[in-house]
C-alpha positions in Angstrom: 48.7 70.5 -8.7 52.3 70.6 -7.5 52.1 74.3 -6.6 49.1 73.5 -4.3 51.2 70.9 -2.6 54.1 73.3 -2.2 51.8 75.8 -0.7 50.3 73.3 1.8 53.7 72.4 2.9 54.8 76.0 3.3 51.7 76.7 5.2 52.3 73.8 7.5 55.9 74.7 8.1 54.9 78.3 9.1 52.1 77.0 11.3 54.9 74.8 13.0 57.2 77.8 13.3 54.5 79.8 15.1 53.5 76.9 17.3 57.2 76.3 18.5 57.6 80.2 19.1 54.5 80.5 21.3 55.4 77.5 23.3 59.1 78.7 23.8 57.7 81.9 25.0 55.6 80.6 27.7 58.5 78.9 29.5 60.8 80.8 31.7 64.6 80.0 32.1 64.0 79.2 35.8 61.3 76.5 35.0 63.9 74.4 33.2 66.7 75.1 35.7 68.6 77.8 34.0 69.7 80.7 36.2 68.1 84.1 35.6 70.3 86.4 33.6 69.5 90.0 33.6 66.6 91.5 31.4 65.3 89.7 28.3 63.9 91.6 25.3 61.1 88.8 25.0 59.5 86.4 27.3 60.4 82.9 27.7 63.4 80.8 26.6 65.9 81.9 23.8 66.1 79.8 20.8 69.6 78.9 21.8 68.6 77.6 25.2 65.8 75.4 23.6 68.5 74.0 21.2 70.9 73.4 24.0 68.4 71.6 26.3 67.1 69.5 23.5 70.5 68.6 22.3 70.1 70.0 18.8 72.0 72.6 16.8 71.1 76.1 17.3 71.2 76.9 13.6 69.0 73.8 13.0 66.5 74.7 15.6 66.3 78.2 14.4 65.7 77.1 10.9 62.8 74.8 12.2 61.4 77.9 13.9 61.7 80.0 10.9 59.6 77.6 8.9 62.4 76.5 6.6 62.1 73.3 4.6 63.9 70.9 6.8 62.8 67.6 8.1 63.0 66.6 11.7 63.4 63.2 13.1 61.2 61.6 15.6 64.0 61.7 18.3 64.5 65.6 17.6 60.8 66.3 17.9 60.7 64.1 21.1 63.6 66.2 22.6 62.1 69.6 21.6 58.6 68.3 23.0 60.2 67.4 26.3 62.2 70.7 26.5 59.1 72.7 25.7 57.1 70.6 28.2 54.5 69.6 25.8 51.4 67.6 26.9 50.2 64.7 24.9 47.9 67.0 22.6 50.7 69.4 22.0 53.0 66.6 21.3 50.5 65.0 18.8 50.0 68.4 17.1 53.8 68.9 16.9 54.3 65.6 15.1 51.2 66.4 12.8 52.8 69.7 11.9 56.0 68.1 11.1 54.3 65.7 8.7 55.1 62.7 10.8 52.9 60.1 12.6 52.8 60.4 16.3 55.0 57.4 17.6 52.4 57.0 20.5 49.5 57.1 18.4 47.8 59.6 20.5 45.4 61.9 18.7 45.1 65.5 19.5 42.7 68.1 18.2 43.2 69.4 14.7 44.6 72.9 16.2 46.2 74.0 19.5 45.0 77.5 20.7 47.8 80.0 20.8 
């Protein structure tokens, strides 16, 4: 039984990582007030930029996006959601994937399309 719980947690963390990555890639630096700086290898914001704009450590945000077993606070999730410009459904999904209740009590759908 314990192994099944661990597997479920691992799957949830990987889904959270993919969700954050997909949302980070859809926002350009210009959309958040950052100057365009040369060519980028991938679309969207860099992890470092998300971390800076959200006010969290780069290593910590990287671990979150890698699906590591860390626990985010409501405040950190709020900051990341604001930085990545989440709507209420995406925000509710973020909290659900992080294993926390949505403080606003809004309910989103079970999955958010990629």
